[in-house]
Every structure is written in structure tokens, then in C-alpha cells.
N, C-alpha and C positions, 0 to 999 in steps of 0.2 A: 505493500500499501506507499501508495505517494503522501507526505504527510510533513505541510510547513508547520513549527512552529513559531511565531509571533509573541516576542517578549523572551528576553536572554538571562531574566533574573535569575534569582535561586533557585526559583520552584520552576519557571521557564527551561533554563538551563538542564534542570534533570530530568523532565519529560522529555526532552530533544533526545538525553542521553539516554533514556530508559525505550523508548520506542524505537530507538537505532538497536540498543543491545539486542530486544526482541525480535527484530530482523524486517524493521520497517527502513523504506528510504525515506531519511529524514535530513530537513533542510531547517537551520534556525535562522531567526531573521531578530535584528536590533537596530533600533535609532545607530547612524555611522558615528555620533560624537559621546555615544553611551560608554561610560566607563567599562562596563562588564560585555560588551561588544568588542571594545578596544583589545580588552585583555584574552579573552576567548580567540579572535585572530592574532595577536602575537605570540599566545602560549599553548593555546586550545587547551586553557586551563581556568577553573574559578578559583582555585584552592580547595574546592572541594570534590571536585571531579575532573576527568580529562576526556575529552571528547577524541573517538576514534577518526582517523583520516576519511572515512565513508561519512562523517558527516559534516556536510557544506555548512559554512557558516557565511552570512550575507545581508549587508544594509539597504538592498534593492528591493524594496516591498513591491513591485509589481512580480519580479521574478519571483518571490515566495508564494503569492497569491497564485499567479496562474498555474504554475506547475502542481500544485497542489491536489488530491481528490479530496483531502480532509485538513480543514485548518484548525489549528488548535491556538487558543488566543489565552498568553499566560503575561495579563498587563494590571495595572493598577484600575479598581474598579469604576473607580471616579472617573477617569478617564476613555471609559470604551465608548460611549456613545462618538465622543471627537473624533477618537480611532478609527471607528466603524465608518463614518464618512470619507477617510481616506480609501478604505478598503472595497468602498461602493463603488469605487472610479474605474475598477476592472471586472471582467468579465467574472461571474460567479456561478455560471451554468454547470449545475450537476455536483458542485461543490456542498461538503457540510461542513457546520463549525463546531468545535468543540471547546466550552468554557471551562476555564481552571483557574477560574480565582473567585474569590467568596466576600459577599456584599450587597448593599443595596443602595441604589443611585440616591445620592444626597437631596440632590434639587426636585425629584418627581416621586420619593418612593418607588421606582418602577424595579424589579428582579431585572438579573442579568440578562436572562433571556427573552424579555420583554424589551428591552433596547434593541436586541439584535433584529427584532423581528420590527420595530419602528423604522429602524434606520435600512436596513437589508430585504426587507419583505419577507416574504412567506419562503425562506429557505431551512433546510433540516437544521435543527440547534440540540445540541445536548448539554449538560454539565458534568464535570468530572468531580464530585464530591467527596469527602470522607478521611479518617485520619492519617497520619505519616507527615513525616519529615526528610526532606532529601537528605540530610545527614544519615539517618538511620538507613534508608534503604540503601545508599551509594555502598554501606557498611555490610549489607548483605542481610540487613534485620526485613523480615516479610511483613505485610500489614494488609487489611480489608479495605476496599473501596466500593465507591457507588457510580455509575453512570447511570443518569436519569434523562429524558426525555418524552416529549407528546409524541414523537414518530419511534413505533414502535420496532421498525425495522432496521432502522438507523442505530437504536440502542442495542437490539440483537447483535447486528454486525461489529460495532465498539466493542462490547465486551469478550464477543469471540475473538477478535483482533487485539486486544489489549492486554489479555489477561497472563498470566505468568505465575510463574513460583514466587517471584517477587511481591507482587498483586495480584490480590483473587478479589475480580472485581464480583458485585452482586446489582442486579437490575432495580434500578429506582423503579417506584410505582405512584409516586407523587411528584411531580417537578416545582409544585408552590413551596409544598413541604421540604424537598431536597433543597432546594434554592434558599427559602427562606431560615431553614436551621442552620445551613451552612455558614450563612453571613450571622445571625447571630450570635454562636460560638466565638466569634472574637471579641464581641461585648463581654462576655461571660468571663472570658479569657484577661481582658483588661481588670475587671473585678477580682479575679484570681489574683492578678498581678499586687492588686493595691490590697488583700488580704497579708499575702507573703510580704509585702513590704512592710505592715505593722507588725509582722511576725504572728499572726492569725490563721497562718495555713491549717489547723484544724477546722475552720468553719467552710472550708472548700466544700467538705461533704453536702453541708445544709446548701452550699451554692450551686453545687451540680443538680441538687436534688428541685430546688425551688426553681431555679433557671430554667429548667428542663420543663416544669410546668406551666411557667407563664410564656414560654415560646412556643409551646403546642396549644395554648390558648391564641395565640395570635394566628399560628396557622391554620386552624380551625376558622377561625374569623375571616378569613382571607380565601376560604374555600378548599383548602389541603385537607387534610387528615392530620390530626393533632398526634396519631400514633410514631410519624415520622420523628418527631423531635426526639422521639427516645432510640430512632435507630442510628447507623454510622454517621450520618450527615450532621448530626449536632451532637448530642449525648455519646454516642460512638468515638465522637472527635475531643473529648472533653481531656483525655490523658494527654495528647498533642499539644492542646492549649492552654488547660489550667495547670500543666504540672513540668511540661518539659524545659529542659533549659534552652531549647531552640524557638521555642514559641515567642514572636515579636509583639502580640498583642499582651500576654502576659509579662514580659519584660516592660513594655512599655508603663503599664498599670504601677508594676514595684517602683522603676524609675521616678514617675512621676508623683507619689505619695514621698520617698523621699528629696524629692524636688533634685535629682538629677538629670542631666542632657539626656535624651534619646533620638538619635538622628536617622533611624531605621524607620523603614514605612509601617505604621500599625493601623491596620484597613479598618479595623473596631471603631477607631475613633470619629470616620465619619460615618460609619453604620450605624453608629450610637444616635447620630441625630437623626439618620433615616427612621430608624426603630421606634424613636420615640413619636415622630408625627405618624407612623404606621399604627403606633398604641393609641393616640388621640383620635387618629382618623375610624379606626374600627372599635371605639369604645373597649378596649383590652388592658387588664389593670397590670401591669409589666414593672414591677420595684424597682429590679433590679437593674433594668435599662435606664429607667429614672433616675436612680441614684447615680449612677456612672454617668450620667449627661451632666446632671447638674454639678458634679465634680469637676468636669473637665469644661463643660462650656458656662457653665455659671458659676465657676469658681467658688462652689462651694467647701466649706473644710472637710477632706476625707474621713475624718476619724470621726466628725459629727455625721456624716451621710450613712458610713457603714454601720455606724450604730444606729443610728434609725432606721436602717435596712431589717438588721438582724434582731431588733428590740419593739418591731412592730404590735398593733394589738392584737391580743387573743383570739385564736378562729380556727376553726378545722383543718386539718390538712389538706383535705380533698374535699 
């Protein structure tokens, strides 16, 4: 299968490496002046993995788009709409898109697959979500992930082509739930990092339980299946997001409450604001999401917000 991976950051580079490793003809694309692409071109390595000679590297977007049967996108989710406007310039006949990022568009509340449809029209689109860090995968540690799509044939094809001993893919059955759950786990990851920053890691069990519950309520209100929040897209991704040293969202939360700088991308920050808007729109109680937002956006004291979160009024669990 001819595949182009658009985006050569930490996750995008791993995807290109992985798909090439399991036998596909892969090209990776990045912006010409992006430090990640420059490093890959000069050394064929990003410090985590090394590209084989069979994996082509380019900054020519037209070349990357036109050659591919499947186009995998792994960029900042808030940049997706504008990026797709560039992709739209080329002939997309017969091409399928796979989104390998997790988020909700802050300005509209749209899921990422909705953005693809808005910009590119009725093209086949799938999402690749679930737990796992590239550092672990490259070291040979396996995991399970999900591919979901409204296009059943595309979903079956991708799961068949992408599954290996390193990644076992499941068929997703709820595109709304898969996307919302995957995006929301980054917000819960920030909350986990804040708890770590205060030495309250023992509260992460409660955070996991209640976080999943409120995300499930939102998924249901949006027309999805609330049980999706308990699957790989959300609860199943908690180990990688709430506990891992490699989780950028967890680390952002920890650094934030310690008032230490953090320069890497934490998608959960913008997603949190989008989730607050969705919570208000659908009338869903999401105390964790709102607490994280008041700390980041409204500058409420983190200790006060977290204390209020876990000392709410007495109520039944379910």
C-alpha cells in the first residue's frame, strides 16, 4: 500500500517508521524549515528512531499527496482546517484519510473527522486512536489501539493492513465516542499532572473513575455511545496519559502548578476550552474539565480548584 504520512513530529515520525517496517511503501512529509524534517533529512534519525533508506522524506506536499493511496495526517489538531485547505488543491480522487491526532477544534467544537468533511467533502476518513507512546513502541513494547470510521470497508481495510505483532488494532464502533474520548483524555491528563505536581498522585484513581464518567455523559449527549469512554480511546489510554513520563499533557499539568516553563505541545490545553464549550452546549456536568479550564484560562489557584473538585457536595456515585 502506498502511504504518505503528513507531519513528522514525534508521533508522525513513528507512524511512518512503523508502517514502513510492516511492509508498506511510505513517504513522510514535513515543512521545509521544520527542525524535525531538517534533522530527519540530515541524519535519518530524530533521536528516538532511525528511518531506513526505503522510507522517503520530502517537503513537497504535492508529491506526498498525489502519490498516496492512504494519507495519514499527524499535525497539531488546531491547525488541521487550514492545512487541509492546502491539501485540497490536489486531486484527491480515490484517496482515504487517516487522522492520527487527538483533539476538538477550539473555535467550532468540531471533531476532527468533521473538519475533514467540511473542507474536503465526502472523502473516506478514519481515526487512529488509543494508548501507546512511540518511545515504548520503538523499544518493542506492544499495545492495542483502535481504528474507527463511518466507512466500514475502509475500517476493515485499515485494520487488516496496519495490524502487526507490535500493534493490535480493534474495530471502533462509535466514531463520535472514539474522537471525543481520545480528545478528552488529554484534558484528564493535564489534571493528573496537576495532582502529581502537588504530590497527590493517590487521587488519580478517583480522577480516572470520575473523568471517564463525565466524558461518557458528554459522548451520550452528542449522539455517541457512552460506553466508548470506557474503551481504548479514553479509559484505555489513561496509563499512557495520566502516568507515563512521556505524556506531554501530564507533564504540562505538573509543570504548570510548579510554575515551571514547558515548551512542548500539550493538545489538551486548547481541547479543554473546546470541551467546556461542548459541556455548556449540551448541558452536561463536567466538573473536571471545568476545573482544569479555570486554572489554565481563568488563572484560578490550582490548589483551590483541585480541592474544590474533590470536596464537592455529597451525592450518589452513579
